[in-house]
C-alpha positions as CSV (number, residue, x, y, z in Angstrom):
1,X,-16.8,11.0,8.4
2,X,-14.6,7.9,7.5
3,X,-10.7,7.2,6.6
4,X,-9.1,6.4,3.2
5,X,-6.7,3.4,3.3
6,X,-4.1,3.3,0.1
7,X,-2.5,0.1,-0.4
8,X,0.5,0.5,-2.7
9,X,1.9,-1.3,-5.8
10,X,1.5,-1.4,-10.0
11,X,-1.8,-3.1,-11.7
12,X,-1.7,-5.3,-14.5
13,X,-0.9,-9.5,-14.1
14,X,2.3,-9.1,-14.0
15,X,2.8,-7.0,-11.3
16,X,0.6,-9.4,-9.2
17,X,2.2,-11.6,-6.6
18,X,5.8,-9.2,-6.3
19,X,7.0,-8.0,-3.5
20,X,6.3,-4.6,-4.2
21,X,2.4,-4.7,-4.1
22,X,2.4,-5.8,-0.7
23,X,0.5,-3.2,0.3
24,X,-2.4,-4.4,-3.1
25,X,-2.5,-8.0,-1.0
26,X,-3.0,-5.9,2.8
27,X,-6.4,-4.0,1.0
28,X,-7.6,-6.4,-0.8
29,X,-7.9,-8.7,2.6
30,X,-9.3,-5.7,4.2
31,X,-11.9,-5.2,1.3
32,X,-12.4,-9.5,2.0
33,X,-12.5,-9.7,5.3
34,X,-15.4,-6.1,5.3
35,X,-17.3,-8.5,2.2
36,X,-16.5,-4.7,0.1
37,X,-16.1,-4.9,-3.9
38,X,-13.9,-3.0,-5.6
39,X,-14.8,-0.4,-8.2
40,X,-12.4,1.4,-10.9
41,X,-13.4,5.0,-10.4
42,X,-11.5,6.5,-13.3
43,X,-11.7,10.2,-12.3
44,X,-9.5,9.3,-8.6
45,X,-6.9,6.9,-10.6
46,X,-7.9,4.2,-8.2
47,X,-9.7,1.3,-8.1
48,X,-11.8,1.6,-4.4
49,X,-14.2,-0.5,-2.4
50,X,-16.2,1.5,0.5
51,X,-18.6,1.0,3.3
52,X,-19.7,3.8,5.9
53,X,-16.9,2.4,8.4
54,X,-13.2,3.2,5.5
55,X,-12.8,4.0,1.8
56,X,-9.8,1.5,0.6
57,X,-7.8,2.3,-2.5
58,X,-5.1,0.9,-4.9
59,X,-4.0,3.7,-7.6
60,X,-4.3,2.7,-11.4
61,X,-1.3,5.8,-12.1
62,X,1.5,2.7,-11.2
63,X,3.8,3.0,-8.0
64,X,6.0,6.4,-8.2
65,X,3.1,7.9,-9.5
66,X,0.4,7.1,-6.5
67,X,0.1,10.6,-4.9
68,X,-1.3,11.9,-7.9
69,X,-4.1,8.8,-7.7
70,X,-4.1,10.0,-3.6
71,X,-4.1,13.3,-3.7
72,X,-7.7,12.9,-6.1
73,X,-9.2,10.8,-3.3
74,X,-9.0,12.5,-0.8
75,X,-10.2,15.6,-2.6
76,X,-13.4,13.1,-2.5
77,X,-14.2,11.9,-0.1
78,X,-12.7,13.9,2.4
79,X,-11.2,12.0,4.8
80,X,-11.1,11.6,8.3
81,X,-7.3,10.4,7.8
82,X,-5.8,8.8,5.7
83,X,-3.1,5.4,5.7
84,X,-1.0,4.5,3.2
85,X,0.1,0.7,3.4
86,X,3.5,0.0,1.2
87,X,6.2,-2.2,0.9
88,X,9.8,-1.4,2.2
89,X,13.2,-2.4,1.9
90,X,14.9,-1.9,4.3
91,X,12.4,-3.4,7.0
92,X,13.1,-7.8,6.9
93,X,10.6,-9.3,6.0
94,X,7.5,-9.7,7.8
95,X,8.4,-6.4,10.1
96,X,5.5,-4.1,10.0
97,X,5.9,-0.5,11.6
98,X,3.1,1.9,11.5
99,X,4.6,5.7,11.8
100,X,2.6,9.3,11.8
101,X,5.1,11.4,9.9
102,X,8.6,10.7,8.3
103,X,10.3,10.8,4.8
104,X,9.5,9.1,1.9
105,X,13.6,7.1,2.5
106,X,14.0,6.4,-1.2
107,X,10.4,4.7,-2.2
108,X,8.7,6.2,-5.1
109,X,5.5,6.1,-4.2
110,X,5.9,7.4,-0.9
111,X,7.9,10.9,-2.3
112,X,5.4,10.7,-4.8
113,X,2.6,11.1,-2.0
114,X,4.0,13.4,-0.2
115,X,4.6,15.5,-3.2
116,X,0.9,15.4,-3.4
117,X,-0.5,15.5,-0.1
118,X,2.0,17.4,2.0
119,X,4.9,15.5,3.9
120,X,2.9,14.8,7.3
121,X,-0.5,14.5,6.0
122,X,-1.2,10.6,6.6
123,X,0.0,7.6,8.7
124,X,2.0,5.4,7.0
125,X,2.5,1.4,7.0
126,X,5.4,0.1,6.3
127,X,6.3,-4.0,5.4
128,X,9.2,-5.9,5.2
129,X,10.3,-8.1,1.9
130,X,13.6,-7.4,3.2
131,X,16.7,-7.3,0.8
132,X,18.1,-10.0,-1.9
133,X,20.6,-12.1,-0.4
134,X,22.8,-11.9,-3.4
135,X,24.0,-8.4,-3.7
136,X,24.3,-8.4,-7.7
137,X,21.1,-7.9,-7.7
138,X,19.6,-5.1,-8.1
139,X,16.9,-3.0,-5.7
140,X,14.2,-2.9,-8.5
141,X,14.7,-6.2,-10.0
142,X,14.0,-7.3,-6.2
143,X,11.3,-5.5,-5.4
144,X,9.3,-6.4,-8.6
145,X,10.0,-10.5,-8.5
146,X,7.6,-12.1,-6.7
147,X,7.9,-14.2,-3.4
148,X,9.8,-17.9,-4.2
149,X,7.4,-20.3,-2.2
150,X,8.9,-20.2,1.1
151,X,8.3,-16.1,1.2
152,X,4.8,-16.6,0.0
153,X,3.9,-19.5,2.3
154,X,4.8,-16.8,4.9
155,X,2.7,-13.4,3.1
156,X,-1.1,-15.5,4.8
157,X,0.4,-14.4,8.1
158,X,2.2,-11.0,7.5
159,X,-1.1,-9.7,5.9
160,X,-3.2,-10.6,8.7
161,X,-0.9,-8.9,10.7
162,X,-0.8,-6.3,9.1
163,X,-4.5,-6.1,8.3
164,X,-4.8,-6.2,12.7
165,X,-2.4,-2.6,12.9
166,X,-4.6,-0.1,10.2
167,X,-6.9,0.2,13.1
168,X,-10.5,1.4,11.0
169,X,-12.0,4.2,12.8
170,X,-12.4,7.5,12.4
């Protein structure tokens, strides 16, 4: 049996390199490191890259409906465990925390996963994106905004660190 590692984000060019897509960045790096290719699996509402060791996924349902894709992936692949990687504005930029359980803390993608597969059913890898220094910027605009040049330089290190924290084992 293989683990299912899901990176949360939004599909489409307009969402590339946004803070909300850090989960996609990390599973992309995992796939690249394993020389895996992405294939669209419409029935599972996701792009999927698989090997004998792991199932990687990027939902195509958009962030707020990620649980629909995760439910379909779990039902089809029957993984040994589930890991969900996502952005967290409540953590400082670059901080990474791994937890075996918890609530959504207001993250709509995680709320959707909890709704569709259950609160205790998966490991969470939270990747800090921080909050804007300018308090007038709405959180939605912040998470959907692109990384500035300085942040983007840090992202490579953050992605590498996160991939090391995500153990690919049954």
